[in-house]
N, C-alpha and C positions, 0 to 999 in steps of 0.2 A: 203398881207399886211394889210388888214383891212377888217371887216366883220359886218355886223348889220342886224337884223331881228326882226320882231314883228308879233303878232297873224294875221292870222292864220297859219303861217309857221315859223318854227325853222331852223337854218342852223347849221350843225355840221361840223367841219373842223378838222378831226383827223390826228395826224402826224405819228402815228404808224402803220407799215405794209408797209411803202414805202421803195423802196431800197435806199441804202445808196448813197448820191450824187443827188438824183433826184430833178430836179428843178420844178416838177409840183405839183400844189396844188390840193387837192381833198376837195369838198363840197357836203355835203348830206343834201338835204332838207326833213324836217320831218313836216308831217301835224299833228296838234294837234288832238288827238283822233282817229288818223289812218286814217284820209280821209278829204275830203272837203264837207262841207255841203251846203244845199241850201242856196244861197245868198253870199256864200264866194267869195271874189275878192281877188286873190292872184297873186303877181307879183315879178319878180327878175330882178335885174340889175347887169350884170356882166362884168368887165372891166379887159381884160387880156393885160398886158403889152408887150412891145417889146421882143420878144424872150422867152417869158414866157409860161407856160402851165398850164391849168385848166381843171379838170374833175368835171363836174355837175352830180351827182347821186341821188339816192332815197334810203331811209332806206328799203323800200319794196314797194309792188303793191301800187299804188295810187287810193283809192276808192273815187268814186264820188256818193254821197247820194242823194236820191230822191229830186225833186223839190217841194217845199211847195207853193200853190197858194197864190196870192196876193189879195188885196182888190176888191171886186166886186162893181162896180159903177153903180149907177141907171141912165139909159138913160132918164128917164122922165124930160124934160125941161133942162134948163141950156144951156150954150154956146156950140155950136156943136163942135167947133174946140177945146175948152178945153177938152170935153169929149173924143174927139178922142185922145188926147195927154194923158190923164189918162188911156185910154184903151192900149195905147203903152207901157206906163210904166207898167201897171199891166201884160201884156204879158212877159215882161222882168224880172219880180220880181221873186226872187227864182232861177234864173240861176247861176251856178257855173262857175266862170271865173278864167282862170289861163294865165298868160303872162310871157313871157322871152324876155328881151332886152339885146343883148351882143354885144360888141366891142372887136376886137382882133387886137393888134398892129402888127407891121412889124415882120415876122418871128414867130409869137405866134401860139398856137394850143389851140383850145377848143374843148372838147370832151363832149358832152351831152349824156349820157349813163344811162338813167331811168329804172325802173323797169315798166311793163305795166300799163296803166290805166284801172281800172275795174270801167264801169259805171253802177249803179243799175238801177232798174225799176223806170220809170217817171222821170228820172234825165234829166237835160239840161246842157251840158258841152261845153263851149267855150276856145279854146286855141288857143293863137297866139305867135309865136316865131319869132323874127327878130333878125339876125345875121349880124353884120357889119364888113366884113374882109378888113384889109389893103391889099395892092396890092399883097403882098407875104405872108399872113396869111393862116391858115388852119384850117379846122373844120371837126368833125364828129358828126352827129346829129342823133340819134336814136329816133323814135317817135312810139309807138305802143298802140294799144287798144284791150281789151278783150271784149267778147260778154256779160259779166255781171256774176251774179252768177248762172252759168249754171247748177250747181249741187242743186240749191234751188228753186224747183217748176218750174214754167214757167217763168224764168226771163232771158231767152236768147234773146239778142238783144232787150230788152223790154224798153230801155230808149226812152224819147222823141226825143232828138236831141243830136249830137256830131258833133261839128264843129272844126276841128283842121287844124292850117295853119303854115307853116314854110317858111320864106323868107330869102334868103342869098344874101346880097349885098356884091359886092367887088369893093372897092374903089369908093363906091356910086351907082353903077350900079347894078341893079337887074340881078341876074344870075340864081337862082332857086327858083321857087315857087312850093312848095309841099302841096296840099290842099285836103282835103276829108271831105264830109259833109254827114252823114247818118241820115235819120229821121225815127223815128218809129211813127210818128203822124197818126192818122186815115186819115186825108186829103192827105196824102202822099202815100197811099196804092196804088200799081200799078198792075192792072190787077188781083185784088182780093187777091194778095200777100202781106202779111206783110213783115216788114224788116226781120224778123228771116226767113221767107220763102225764101226770095231773097239771103239771105247769104248762103244758102245751109248748108253743114256741117262745113262751116268755123267759127271758134270762135275766131280767132285771125289775126289782120291784122297789119304789121308792115312795117315802111320806114326807110331807111338808106341813108343818104346824106354824101358824102365824097368829100372834095374839097380842093385844095391847094398843093404847092409843098412838104409839110412834109408827105402827106398821098397819094401822086399821084400814087407812085409804089404800095402801098398796094391796092389802089382803083382799079388798072388794074387787080391785081391778084383777087380782089372780084368780078369785073365783069366777069373775065374768069371763075371763079367758079360758079357764078349765071348761065351763059349761058350754061355751061357743065351740070350742075344740071337741068336745064329747059329742055334741049334737051332730056336728059336720062329720066326724069319723064314722058315726053310726049310719048317716044317710049315705055316705059314700062306699062304706066296706063293711059295715056291721062287725060282728065279733068273730067271724067264722075263722078270721087268720089265727086266732088263739089256738085252734086245733089243727093248724095246717103246719106239719113238721118242715116244710120247705120255706115257710115265710121268713123273710130277711129284713123287713122294714116296718114291723108292727110297732104301733104305738097309741096307748090309750091313757087319758087322764080322767079322773073323776073328782068332785068337789063337793065339800059340806061345808056349811056355816056353823060357827059356834054362836048360838044366838046371845044377843046382848042380856037376856035374862039369866045367863049363865055366868057372865063376867059383866058387871055394870060398868067398868071402866073401859070400854072398847069391844067390839065384836073380834071375832077371830074366824080363822079358816082352817079346814085340814083338807090338803090335796093328795090324792094317791096316783101314782104313775106305774104303768105297766109297759114293758117294752122288750123288743127282740135284742136290743144292745144298748150299751151304756152311753154311747155318744149321743143317742136321741134324747135321753133323759138329762144328761149334761147340757145339751143345747138348750133345752126347755128351761131348765132351772136358771142358766145364765140370761136368758131373754127375760123372763118374769122378774127375776130379782135384781136386774140391772140398777133399778132406781134406788135401791139400798145403798149403793156406792156413795151417795150424797151423805149419808149418816156414818158409813163405814171407813171412810176415808180412802177407799180403794176399790 
């Protein structure tokens, strides 16, 4: 019904390509210059009305460029408390921040279906998503990260930090908290292994949260698919490929159920994907989410 955006993000709301009679809106967020640069702070607020549907997507892979350092403060003299505050401000200078705040009305559906986020060397990326659902609203939330420009020199998992968090509340009650923090800073090296070493051959991590009555049946199917896939993968190959630097076709998915006692208006699921390449995750998401097209109109 309305849309507004300003730098550093633009929002496109195409009408073409949707099935006739579809009551679901699609909105694509586009980053100026193809990515988010050091110091960008972008946020989006989405309101989905009762019985309505909304898809939030991206035009392509979201790139996060390297962090530029802030001002260096002289410690000689001056108020100690003030200097400490300036140091804290400097430490956060150049971080790239993205946020989503969404509310979904009764019987509504929100689908957040972005392309993966690709974080470049020396970048600091923080993302927070807060989804507020009415008692009988539904959501499908995809969030995924790539290791960076893995084909460009030594830039695999070479960013400073990635901190991504998704919180889903139903009728004001927190039902899901999906959070991940990856640090490539020198002070966070563990046992002499860098972040790239610890990630083994994994180049993509993704999570999928499905919750609410409109996707309860699909969620159950996705969870059964994930568990069967995991059982077969462990029987055929195990987990050794994760530590094999030459692995090229690794893929693993795990699934957890959000029990009905946590959300009395429909059970939900959380799936987590680990893979050596984004195409395998993309193909898996397309396969299991294909039935959503009936509700999304495309």
